[in-house]
N, C-alpha and C positions, 0 to 999 in steps of 0.2 A: 322377711326376705333375707337370703344369704347374699350380703353385699359383695363379698369377694367373688362368688360365682358369677353374679351379674356383671361385675366389672370385667372379669375375664371374657365373658361373652361379648361385652361391649367392645373390647379391644382386639378380639380375635382376628378381625379382618383388617387391622390397621397397619400391620408391619410387613406388608409384602407388596410386590409389584414395582414397576419402574419409578413411580413417584417416591416410594420409600427409599430407594437407593439415592435419589437426588437429595432428599431431605437429610439423610445420614451424612452426606458430604457437607451439606450446608452448616451443620452444627460444629464444624471444625473452625469456623471463623466467628468473630465477634466484634461488634462496635463498642468502643469504650469512650466515655466522656473525657474531656480534658482533665488533667490532674488537678488535685485540690479537693478539699472537703466542702461539700454542699451545705448550705444553711438549711435549717428546718423550714419547710414551706407550709406545713399544716399539721393538724392534730385532730384526734377524736375528742368529742365533748359529750357529756351525758347530763341528763336531768336527774336520773335516779337509777340505781341498780339494786337487784334484790339478793345480794349476798355480801359478805364482809370484805371482799376485795376492795370495794369503794368506801370502806368504813370511815376513812379520814375526811371525806368530802360529801358523802350522802346527805347527812343532816343539814350541813351548811347550805347545800343547793336547794333543799326543800324550803329553807327560810329565805332564800333570795327573793327580793322584789324585782320589779321590772328594771330599775336602774342598775341593779347589781348584775343581772343577766346581760344588759347592754355593756357594762364595764368588762365583764368576762371576755366578751368578743373583742372589745377594743384593746384589752391588755395583750391578747394573742396577736392582734394586728400590729401592735407596737413593736413586737419582735420580728416583724416581717412575714408573719404567717398569712398566706393567701387562701388557704382552704381550711374549712372546719367540717368534720363529719359527725353528724348526730348519731350516737350509738343506738338509740332506740326511741320510738315514739310511744311505746307502752311496755310495761314489764310487770310480772307478778300479778297479772289480772287487772292492772290499773293503767289507764291511758293518761298521757301527758297533755292532751288537748280534749276539747269537747267532742264526743262521739257517741252515738247510740249503741255502739258495739260493746263498750266496756264502761264501768264506773271510772270516774276521774280520780287520779291520785290527789291527795290533799297537799296543796302547795301554797306558799304565800303569794306567788305570782299567778294570776289567772291564766296566762298563756306564755310560758317561757319560750316556746318555739317562735312565736310572733316577735317577742322582744329581741331574741338573738338575730333573727333575720332582718329586722328593721335596723339594728345596729350594724349588721354586716353590709346592708345597703349603703350606709354612710361611709364606711371605711374600706369598701371594695373588697370584702372577703367573700369567697364563693363557698356556698353550703351544699353538702350532700345530705339529703334527708333519708333516714332509715325507713324501711318498709315494714318493720315488725316491732314488737311481737304481740300478736293477738292472743296466742296461747302459750303453753310451756315450750321451752326450747328442748324438744325431745325428738324421738324418731319420727313423729308425725309432722314435724315442723316444715319439712321440705315439700312434701307432695300430697298430704292428706287433702282431699277435695274441699272439705269444709274450711280448713285452714287457708287454702289458696283463695277461696271466695272471700273470706274475711280479709285476707291480705290485700286483695285487689280493691275491696271496699274502702279499706283504710287509705290506700294509695289515692283513690279517687277523692276522698275527703281531704287529704293533705294537699293534693294538687289544687283543689277548689279554694282552699283556705290560704295557701302560701305561694303558689307558683307565680303570682303577679310580682313577687319581689325580684328585684334585679339580682340579688344574691342567691336566689334559688338556681343552683348550677346543675344539680343532678341527684341521682338516687344511689343509695348504698344498700347492697344486698347483704344483710348481717348474719345470715346462717352460714357460718364459716365452713369451708371444705378443708379436708386434709389431703395434701399430696401424698400418695402412698405407692409409687410416685406419681400416679395419675389421678385425675378427678373422677369420682364415681359418677355413673350415669344419672343417678338421682339428683346430684348437684348440678350437672350440666342442664338437665331439664328444668330445675328450679330457676337457675339463672336465665335461661332462654325464655321461659314463659313470663318471668317477671320483667325482663327487658322488653318483651313484646307489649306488655301492658303499659310500661313506661313510655314506649314510643307512641302508643295511642293517646295517652293522657297529656304528655309533655314532649312533643316531637324533637325539640332542640336540647333536651336534657341529656347529660352524660350519665353513664352507669358505671358502678365500681363494686368490686368485691375484694376481700382481703383474706386469702387462705393461709392456713398454717401448714406444717409439714415441709417447710422450705428446706430443711436439712436433707430431705430425700429427693431434691430436685434432680431431674434428668433433662437432657436434650436429645431426644430420639424421635423417630418417625411418629410413634403413637402420641407423644405429648404435643408435638407440633401440630398434628392433625386435630387434637383436642382444642388447642388454642384457636385454630381456624374455625371450628364449629361452635365456639363459645361466644354468644352474643353479649359482649360486655366491652366497654371502652377501655377500662382501666383495671389492672390487677395489681393490688398493693400487697405484696407478699410480706408476711410477718418475718422479722429477722430472727425470732426465737431465742435471742440472747437473754432477755429478761426471764423467759421460761426455762432457761438453763439447758436448752437442747443443742445450742451451738455457742461457740466462742466467736468473737468478732472475726478472727481469721477464717474460721469455718463458714461464717456468714458470707464473707467475700467470695469464697469458692462457690458457694451455692448461687449467689447472685450472678456470678460470671457464667455459670451454667444456664441460668434462666435468661440472661442477656442473649446468649447464643440462640436460644429457642425463639425469643421474641423478635430477634432480628429477621427471622424468616416469616414472621406474622406481624408486621409493623403496625397494623391497625389495632393491635392489643397493646396499649401502653403499659410499660413496666414501671411501677412505682414501688417504693419501699415503705414498710410499716415498722418503724424502729421502736423497740420496746424500751422505754425509759424508766422502767420500774425495777425494784427489787422486792423482796418479800420480808415482812416483819416476822412471820412464823414459818411454818412448813411450806417449802416452795410448791407452787402449782396446786395449792389447796384453796377451795372456795371460802374456807374459814380464815384464811391468812390475809391480812390487810396489805395492800400494795403501798410501798414507800419509795421515795426517789432514789434512783441509782446514782452513784457518784459520777461527777462530770467526766472524769478521765475515762471511765468505761463507756459512757455515752459518746464521747469524742471518738473513741476507737470504733464504735458501731457506725457512726456517721461516715468515718473514713472508709470503712469496709464496703458500704453500699454505694458510695458516691460515684465510683467509676461506671456503675452499671444501671442505676435507677435514674429515670428522667426527673422524678420529683421525690423528695423525702418527706414523709409524714411521720408523726410519732404517736405512740399510745403511752401516755397522753400528756398534754400540757396541763389540763385541769386536774387539780389535786396533787400533782407532782412538781409543778412549777408555779410559783406565785410571785407577781411583781411586788417588791417591797412597798408597803403602805397602801396597797390596793384596797378598795372598799368591797371588792368581790373575792376576798380571801376564802378559799375552800381547799383544805388539804392538810397534808402532813406538815408539822412545824419546820422540818428541814427543806420544804419546797422552795423557800426563798433563796436558799443557798444554791440549789441547782439553777434557778433562774439567774442569779447574779453571776455564777461561773459561766453559764452559756452566754449571757449578755456581754460579759467582758471579752470572751473569745469572738463573738459576733462583731463587735465594734472594731476589733483589730483585723479580722479576716474578711469581713463583708460590710464595711462601714455604710455602704449605700442601701443596705437592706433595712436597717432600723428606721422606723417611721416616726 
C-alpha cells in the first residue's frame, strides 16, 4: 500500500468548514504548567530485546530470579517513579510468559511479569502491559488479520493472568507511529481496534501509545481532529533527543506545539517520553548499544518538556540507571553515575518524591 497516498486521502476532508476555522484559532493559545523541572515519574522496562541496543542488560535480565525482578521495580519506586511500561511480552518469536501461541524464552525466572506486578502491588507502582509482539515488527504488524487475532489472544491471556493485580493500570500499544506530521490511517485503526479490545477485557484500564516524529509536530485542524478520533487515553511523545533528531531547545518548541493541540482535546493526556540514552557506536543503529546520557543533557531534556507534559516518563531506567549496590544490577557500568547524579538533584529539587 502507498502510505503517503492513503494518508492524503485520509486527511483530504479534514481541513475545511466552520469547525476548521475555530480549531485554527484555538491553536494560538496554550496551557503551561507552573515553572520548574518535573521529576521523572516512570520508565519503560524490558525482559529481553532482540538486538544489540539492549546489549548491556539483556543477558543480566535473562539471569534475574524472582527477587531480582522484584528489586528492579522497588529500585525504580525508590526514585519516586509511579509508572512502569513493559516494553514487550514477546519478541523474536519467544514469549515471556506461558502461552500456546509461542515457545517461551529461556529465563531464570519462570514468570518475570508476575514478579514485577506483585512487587508493584506492594510499592504502589502502576504498570502498563504491552500487547505485542506475536510476530516480527514489520509492515504486517499493524493490521494483518492473523497478527490482530494473535494480538487479541495474547491480550486475553494477559488479562486473565495479570489483571487481578492492583498494579495493572493499563495497556501500552508498542507499534510506534511516526508523526509526519500526522498519524497514518493504519496506525489510527491499530490503536482504535486495540483499545476497543482493551475496553472489552479490562474496562477500567488506561491505554497509552508513544509515537516518534515529534520534531515534525503541528497544531492544525487536521491533527486536532486526529486526536479527537484516536481512542487512547495517553500519548507519550518521544523527545527524540537521544536519537539526535532534536536538541532540548527544539524539543521544548515541539512540546509547546503539541500542548496547544492537546488543550483542544483534553481527553487525550500529553505525556513525555524522554530519551535518557546515548549511543556507544553509530547513532540510531540496531547494532549500537545504548549507554547512559550525561546528567546535564538529561536535565536539559526534563526542563524542556516540563512546562508542557502532564507526566514525564523516560526510556529508560533499566540498563541506563542503577542504584549503587543493587542486587538487580543490569546495564552499562556508567549507569550508577547517572542514577547518583539524578538522585542528588532529586533530593534537592523534590525531596518529598524520594521514597
